[in-house]
C-alpha positions as CSV (number, residue, x, y, z in Angstrom):
1,M,199.4,138.0,140.4
2,E,199.9,134.4,141.4
3,K,203.4,132.8,141.3
4,Q,204.4,130.8,138.5
5,E,205.0,127.1,139.8
6,L,208.9,126.1,138.3
7,S,208.3,121.9,137.3
8,F,210.8,119.3,138.2
9,F,213.1,120.1,135.3
10,K,213.4,123.6,135.4
11,K,214.7,123.7,139.2
12,L,216.9,120.9,138.4
13,K,218.0,122.7,135.7
14,M,218.2,125.9,137.7
15,S,219.7,124.2,140.8
16,V,223.1,123.1,139.1
17,L,223.4,125.7,136.6
18,D,221.9,129.0,138.1
19,F,223.3,130.2,141.2
20,D,221.1,133.3,141.2
21,G,218.0,131.3,140.9
22,Y,218.8,130.0,144.1
23,Q,217.1,133.0,145.3
24,S,213.5,131.5,143.5
25,L,214.5,128.1,144.8
26,A,214.9,129.4,148.3
27,A,211.3,131.2,148.0
28,E,209.6,127.8,147.1
29,R,207.5,126.1,149.6
30,I,208.9,123.6,151.7
31,S,206.1,120.7,150.8
32,R,207.3,121.4,146.8
33,T,210.9,121.0,147.9
34,I,210.1,117.7,149.2
35,I,208.3,116.2,146.3
36,Y,211.5,117.5,144.3
37,I,214.2,115.5,146.1
38,V,211.5,112.7,146.7
39,L,211.5,112.3,143.0
40,L,215.3,112.8,142.5
41,I,216.0,110.1,144.8
42,L,213.8,107.6,143.4
43,I,215.3,108.2,139.8
44,F,218.6,107.9,141.7
45,S,217.4,104.5,143.5
46,I,215.9,103.0,139.7
47,I,218.9,103.8,138.1
48,I,221.3,102.0,140.7
49,S,218.7,99.3,140.9
50,V,218.4,98.7,137.0
51,T,222.2,98.3,137.1
52,Y,222.6,95.9,139.9
53,V,219.8,93.8,138.3
54,Y,222.2,94.0,135.1
55,Q,225.3,92.9,137.0
56,F,223.1,90.0,138.9
57,W,222.0,89.0,135.1
58,S,225.4,88.9,134.0
59,T,226.3,87.0,136.9
60,I,223.5,84.1,136.3
61,N,224.6,84.0,132.9
62,K,227.9,83.3,133.7
63,A,226.7,80.7,136.2
64,K,225.2,78.9,133.8
65,D,228.2,78.5,132.1
66,Y,230.2,78.0,134.6
67,I,227.9,74.8,135.6
68,N,227.6,73.5,132.2
69,T,231.4,73.8,131.7
70,E,232.7,72.9,135.6
71,I,230.0,71.2,137.4
72,A,229.7,67.8,137.2
73,E,226.8,67.3,139.6
74,I,224.2,69.6,141.6
75,K,222.2,67.9,144.1
76,Y,219.4,69.6,146.5
77,E,217.5,67.2,148.9
78,N,215.9,67.7,152.5
79,Y,217.3,71.2,152.7
80,E,221.0,70.2,151.8
81,L,222.8,71.1,148.5
82,S,225.5,69.2,147.0
83,V,227.7,70.8,144.7
84,I,230.4,68.4,143.0
85,P,233.1,70.2,140.9
86,K,234.7,68.1,137.8
87,N,238.3,68.7,139.3
88,E,236.4,67.4,142.7
89,E,237.5,69.7,144.8
90,K,236.0,70.9,147.4
91,T,235.9,74.4,147.5
92,I,235.1,76.3,144.5
93,E,236.0,80.1,144.1
94,I,234.7,81.9,141.3
95,N,236.3,85.4,140.7
96,S,236.0,86.5,137.1
97,G,238.1,89.9,137.3
98,D,235.2,92.2,136.4
99,A,234.4,95.5,137.8
100,G,231.2,94.9,140.4
101,Q,230.7,91.4,139.7
102,P,230.6,89.5,142.9
103,V,233.0,86.4,144.2
104,I,231.0,83.2,144.4
105,I,232.6,80.8,146.6
106,I,230.8,77.3,146.8
107,N,231.8,74.8,149.8
108,T,229.4,72.4,150.1
109,E,231.6,69.4,150.4
110,S,233.4,70.2,153.6
111,N,232.4,69.2,156.9
112,S,235.4,70.9,158.7
113,E,233.8,74.1,161.0
114,E,237.7,75.6,160.0
115,E,237.5,75.3,155.9
116,I,233.7,76.3,156.6
117,N,234.5,79.7,159.1
118,D,237.6,80.4,156.3
119,S,235.1,80.4,153.7
120,I,232.7,83.1,155.7
121,D,235.7,84.8,156.5
122,N,236.8,85.1,152.9
123,I,233.2,86.2,151.9
124,K,233.1,88.8,154.0
125,S,236.3,90.5,153.5
126,Q,234.3,91.1,149.6
127,E,233.0,93.8,148.4
128,N,230.4,92.0,146.6
129,G,230.0,88.4,147.6
130,I,228.4,85.0,147.6
131,L,228.8,81.9,149.8
132,I,227.0,79.0,148.7
133,L,227.0,76.1,151.7
134,K,225.8,72.6,152.5
135,D,222.7,74.1,154.3
136,R,223.3,78.3,153.8
137,I,223.6,80.7,151.3
138,I,225.6,84.3,152.6
139,I,225.4,87.3,150.4
140,K,227.9,90.2,150.9
141,S,227.2,93.7,149.5
142,E,228.7,96.9,149.6
143,L,225.4,98.4,149.8
144,N,224.8,96.5,153.7
145,S,228.3,96.3,155.9
146,N,226.3,93.3,157.1
147,T,226.3,90.2,155.5
148,L,222.9,88.4,154.9
149,E,222.3,84.6,156.0
150,Y,219.1,82.4,154.3
151,S,219.1,78.9,155.0
152,Y,217.7,76.3,152.6
153,K,215.1,75.3,154.7
154,D,213.2,78.5,154.6
155,I,214.1,79.4,151.1
156,S,212.1,75.8,150.7
157,E,209.5,76.3,152.6
158,K,208.8,79.9,150.9
159,Y,209.1,78.5,147.0
160,N,208.0,75.2,147.8
161,I,211.3,73.4,146.5
162,N,211.8,70.3,147.7
163,K,214.3,68.6,145.0
164,I,216.5,70.0,142.5
165,D,219.8,68.7,140.0
166,K,222.0,69.9,137.5
167,E,220.0,70.2,134.5
168,E,216.3,71.7,136.5
169,L,218.6,74.6,138.2
170,I,219.7,75.4,134.5
171,N,216.0,75.5,133.4
172,M,215.0,77.6,136.5
173,L,217.9,79.7,135.8
174,S,216.9,80.3,131.8
175,G,213.1,80.1,132.2
176,Q,210.7,82.8,133.1
177,E,210.7,82.1,136.8
178,M,214.1,83.8,136.7
179,I,213.0,86.9,135.3
180,T,210.0,86.7,137.5
181,A,212.7,86.8,140.3
182,L,214.9,89.3,138.7
183,A,212.1,91.5,138.5
184,V,210.7,90.9,142.1
185,F,214.5,91.7,143.1
186,G,214.7,95.1,141.1
187,L,211.2,96.5,142.6
188,A,212.3,95.1,146.5
189,L,216.1,96.7,145.4
190,V,214.2,100.1,144.4
191,L,212.2,100.3,147.6
192,Y,214.9,99.4,149.6
193,M,217.7,102.0,147.9
194,F,215.0,104.3,148.6
195,I,214.4,104.1,151.8
196,V,218.1,104.1,152.6
197,Y,218.9,106.9,150.5
198,V,215.9,109.2,151.8
199,S,217.1,108.4,155.5
200,N,220.8,109.7,154.9
201,T,219.7,112.4,152.5
202,L,217.6,113.7,155.6
203,I,221.2,113.9,157.6
204,D,222.8,115.5,154.7
205,I,220.0,118.3,154.6
206,F,220.2,118.9,158.2
207,V,224.0,119.2,158.3
208,L,223.9,121.2,155.4
209,S,221.1,123.7,156.6
210,L,223.7,124.4,159.8
211,L,226.0,125.6,157.5
212,A,223.6,127.9,155.3
213,Y,222.6,129.3,158.5
214,I,225.8,130.2,159.7
215,V,227.1,131.1,156.5
216,S,224.0,133.2,156.1
217,R,224.5,135.3,159.6
218,I,228.3,136.1,158.8
219,A,227.1,137.3,155.5
220,G,224.0,139.3,157.5
221,L,221.3,137.7,156.2
222,R,218.3,136.7,158.5
223,L,217.0,134.0,156.1
224,K,213.0,132.1,157.5
225,Y,214.0,127.9,157.8
226,S,211.9,127.5,154.8
227,A,214.3,129.5,152.9
228,I,217.7,127.8,154.2
229,Y,215.9,124.3,154.3
230,N,215.5,124.9,150.6
231,I,219.0,125.7,149.6
232,A,220.7,123.1,151.7
233,T,218.1,120.7,149.5
234,Y,218.8,122.0,146.5
235,S,222.7,122.0,146.7
236,L,222.7,117.9,146.9
237,T,221.3,118.1,143.5
238,L,224.7,117.9,141.4
239,P,226.4,115.9,144.3
240,L,223.2,113.0,143.3
241,I,223.6,113.0,140.0
242,L,227.3,112.6,140.3
243,N,226.6,110.3,142.8
244,I,224.9,107.9,140.4
245,I,227.0,108.5,137.3
246,Y,230.2,107.4,139.9
247,F,228.4,104.9,140.7
248,I,227.4,103.4,137.3
249,V,230.8,104.0,136.4
250,N,232.4,102.1,139.3
251,A,230.0,99.2,138.4
252,L,230.9,99.0,134.6
253,T,234.9,99.8,135.1
254,G,235.7,99.6,138.6
255,F,236.9,102.5,138.8
256,T,237.3,104.2,142.4
257,I,237.4,107.9,144.0
258,Q,238.7,107.0,147.3
259,Y,237.2,110.6,149.0
260,F,233.8,110.6,146.6
261,Q,232.2,111.2,150.3
262,I,234.2,114.1,151.2
263,M,233.9,115.9,147.6
264,Y,230.2,115.2,147.8
265,T,229.6,116.7,150.5
266,A,232.1,120.2,149.8
267,I,230.6,119.9,146.2
268,A,226.7,121.0,148.4
269,S,228.7,123.3,150.4
270,I,230.4,125.2,147.5
271,Y,226.9,125.8,146.2
272,I,224.9,127.1,149.7
273,I,227.8,129.1,150.4
274,T,227.8,130.9,146.7
275,A,223.9,130.8,146.9
276,I,223.9,133.1,149.9
277,L,226.7,135.1,148.6
278,M,224.7,135.7,145.3
279,I,221.5,136.0,147.6
280,K,223.2,138.6,149.6
281,S,224.4,140.5,146.6
282,D,221.0,140.8,144.7
283,V,219.9,142.3,148.5
284,I,222.8,144.6,148.4
285,K,221.6,145.5,144.9
286,K,218.3,145.8,145.6
287,Q,219.0,147.9,148.5
288,F,221.2,150.5,146.6
289,E,218.7,151.1,143.7
290,L,215.9,151.0,146.5
291,N,218.1,154.1,147.9
292,R,218.0,155.4,144.8
293,I,214.7,155.4,144.4
294,I,214.4,157.1,148.0
295,E,216.3,159.9,146.7
296,E,215.1,160.7,143.7
297,Q,211.4,160.7,145.6
298,A,213.4,163.6,147.8
299,R,214.4,165.5,145.2
300,V,211.4,165.0,143.6
301,R,209.4,166.4,146.5
302,E,211.6,169.0,146.9
303,E,211.5,170.3,143.8
304,L,207.3,169.8,143.5
305,K,207.7,171.8,147.1
306,R,210.1,174.8,145.3
307,K,207.8,175.4,142.6
308,E,204.8,175.2,144.9
309,E,206.5,178.2,147.0
310,E,206.9,179.9,143.6
311,K,203.6,179.7,142.5
312,R,202.3,180.7,145.9
313,Q,204.7,183.7,145.9
314,Q,203.3,184.4,142.4
315,E,200.2,184.1,143.4
316,E,200.6,186.4,146.2
317,Q,202.6,188.7,144.2
318,E,199.3,188.9,141.5
319,R,197.4,189.4,144.4
320,K,198.7,192.3,145.4
321,N,199.3,193.8,142.1
322,K,195.5,193.8,142.0
323,E,194.9,195.1,145.1
324,R,196.9,197.9,143.8
325,E,195.1,198.1,140.8
326,K,192.2,198.5,142.8
327,E,193.4,201.0,144.7
328,K,194.4,203.3,142.0
329,E,191.1,202.3,140.8
330,E,189.4,204.0,143.9
331,E,191.7,206.9,143.9
332,K,190.9,207.5,140.2
333,K,187.1,206.8,141.3
334,K,187.3,209.0,144.6
335,K,189.1,212.0,142.6
336,R,186.2,211.9,139.5
337,E,183.8,212.1,142.5
338,E,185.2,214.3,143.8
339,K,185.8,216.7,140.4
340,N,182.0,216.3,140.1
341,E,180.9,217.6,143.0
342,N,183.4,220.5,143.1
343,G,181.9,221.3,139.5
344,K,178.2,221.0,141.1
345,I,178.8,223.6,143.6
346,N,180.6,226.2,141.4
347,K,177.6,226.2,139.5
348,E,174.8,226.9,141.8
349,P,175.9,230.8,142.6
350,E,175.3,231.5,138.8
351,G,172.2,230.2,138.9
352,D,171.1,232.6,141.9
353,N,172.7,235.8,140.3
354,A,170.0,235.2,137.5
């Protein structure tokens, strides 16, 4: 009978709620396990990317309001940007205080290298931040430990942007072009997140596979590597789900867990140890049942042997009884024949006398 394939959501539920089901998951083909974890990471990447796009959209709306109320003039020409605030300060720092919202620093009017370097150091110290300078923009994201730097010249040549003023910028932030840009940004972010998390997850699976191998040997189980790989992979299901929830909560509220990565690994390790011990328990149970079957089969064989012996003895006894009966019949027949012979002998003399 062909083994029924488990669906993605069935395996998702089983890997989180059913430790007994890990025996079935361990028997899955590695190709199907890889497809499962890839789909899970893709879903994870999409959710995280949507969260980032939402944050970016909120930031754009706030930026439009800020430009309308706080910025006196914006001018971009010859690959240089000038942002002049109404309060005539050289450096503008916008920090909404909302969780996940980037700190925006604008310093386009300063020519002092020291002031520009101070602004760069400031943005690098932020978890999420954007630094807007005269000739370039620098972005710092919690997704990347390094800052990303883009020159206005490269952007202008790529997107054919030559001149922008305040009114045109607000129109750009409000128009169809921004929606298209957000869509492209979202797709690029999904691809980036997918590649990063696939790489990180492969490393996690390798480390957890070593743990699963050690635990299985200690438990006295000789599992194939495919089974060990599957157990390690499915053990990451709940940590990935919790990672998604934590990221969304962190992005929306700023709530942080200091040792979340340790908890992430600890949960997967607990699932591996528990799953292997459950498999060991099931093996012991099956071995016990097998021993009972073997003992029962031995008892049945002994019973059949005893009955066969009794039947053989009975048949032997019946054979002997038949032989005795036959001997008796032959003896009786012999006696009758002897009697008849004696009778004939006695009658012959009487005939001669006559």
